[in-house]
N, C-alpha and C positions, 0 to 999 in steps of 0.2 A: 609078526607084530602088527603089520598093516591090517590084517584081517580082524584082529582083536579091536583095534580102534574103529574100523568100519562097522563092526557089530555093535559096539557101545553107542555109536552115533544113531543107531536105529531106535533108541528108546527115548521116552519122554521124561528126561531128567528134571526139567524145570517144574513140571506139575508135581512130581514125586517129592522134590526138595521143598516145594511150597507146602505140601501136605505135612511134612515133618515140622517145618517152621510153625505152621498153624497149630499142630497138636502140642508143641512145646508151649506156645503162648496160652492156648486154652487150658492145658493142664496146670500151668503155673498160676493162671488167674484163679483157678479153683483152689489152689494151695493158699492163697491169701485169706480165704475163709478161715483157715486154721488160726491165723493171727488174730482175727476178729473174735473167734470163739474163745481164744485164750484170755482176752480181756473180760469176757463174760464169766469165765470159770475162775480166774484168779486176778481180780482187778488190782490187788495190792502189788503184785509183781509185774503184771503186764498192763501198762496204761500209757497214755500219751504225754505224761509229764515226768514223773520220777522214774518210771519204768520204760522210757522211750527206747533205750538201747536194747533191752530184752525184747520189746515188741518188734523192733526192726529186725532183730536176729531171728525171731520166730517167723516173720514174714519171709525173710530170705531163705531160710532152711525149708520152710513149707513150700515156697514157690519152686525151689530147685527140685525137691523130691517129687512134687506133683507134676512138674514139667517132664521129668524122666519117665514117670508112669504114662503120661500122655504120649510121649515119643515112642516108648516101647509098645504101647497098645496099637499105635499106628503101624509100626514096623511088623507087628504080628499079623496084621491083615493086609499089609502092602509090603511084602518082602523086598520088592524091587520095583523099578519103574515099568510101566506098561509099554509095549511097542508103540511107536508113533503111528498114527493113522494117516494114510495118504490124504492130501488135500485135493478135493475135487476141483477140476479146472472150470 
């Protein structure tokens, strides 16, 4: 068990997790565009007055799904963290 923990500590987990976080936020931000597009396509149902609930629901679902796509795209190219590079003295 100690060798597993020692091996895990040799990888740059902080950078990898930050990459996942950034991909989720970036993907989700792209998903908000779907909510804006919905207002243009069906302004009677999706608008900021009588259709505010529908519009917020569209934003939330689009953000979530696009965030997942962003995360899975990142994970496809970065299956795991890279080994840490030794710091030169």
